[in-house]
C-alpha positions, 0 to 999 in steps of 0.5 A: 376700169376695174382699178378705177372702181376699186379706188372709188369704192375705197374712197367711198368707204373712207368718206362714208358714201357710196360711189358708183362708177359707170363704164363709159365710152371715150368722148368723140373728138370735139365733144365736151367732156362730162364732169363726174358726179360730185360727192358732198360731205356737207350735211343737208341744211336744216329746214326752218319753220316760219315763226320758229327759231332754227337754233332754239326752236322757240317762237319768233318774235319773242321778248327777252331782256338785256342781261348787263348794263351794256350790249353791242348791236352789230350790223351782222351776226359776228364780231367782224361786223360793225357796231351800229348801236349800244344798248345801255339799260340793264333789264331793257326789254328787247324783241328777238326777230331772228337767230343765227348760231350764237347771235340773235337779231333784236330790236328795242321799243323804237325799232333800233337794234341789230345782232347781239350775242346770246350771252348778253340776253336774259329770259327774265321778262321785263316791260317798258312803260310807254305812257307818261304817268301810267296807272298801276292798279291793285287788281287787273280791272278798270275802277280798281284802286291806283297804287302808283303811277309809272313814268314814261320809260320806266322798266319793270319786271313782268310777274304775270299777264292775262289777256289785257293786264300785266302784274309788274314789279317796279323797284318793290312796288307791285301792281297791275298795268294795262298792256296798252301802257307797256312794251315787252309783251305781245297783245295776246300773250299770257304770262304765268 
């Protein structure tokens, strides 16, 4: 028994854990043997908070944009998973709904998406116009001068947002558009 305790102490020192041997009596004939306690070298799993990404500690859901002109959305977080969708518009706003290691589960305006490698995403905020011929104003208020109209599906870069309006740049044209006419920003979100 002393030799077993010495071996367990040496093993515990190598693993960085404490192993305690208990003296036991031999099992009675026909009695089931009990297993020795298992020592786990795996760290305890990180506890995630609701609405916070476990990898980045950033809020979920949140909006980002597609960095390049193409991005594969996979069925699961890894290159071995099948490609279900391909995003093909540079700057397209996407909503991150989950995180796993270097992968982010995203969806577009229509809810299509999947798992995308984080290197394909950008923190640049963009918005997709969801109304046909949405009015772009010179100030964030009804009745202000309309400086342009944006077609359905046009993507612009978000410069700032208040409670009801966002200032957006569309290929050099800048102006304010109502949040109800775009997708890519939360209803209550303020962007500075």
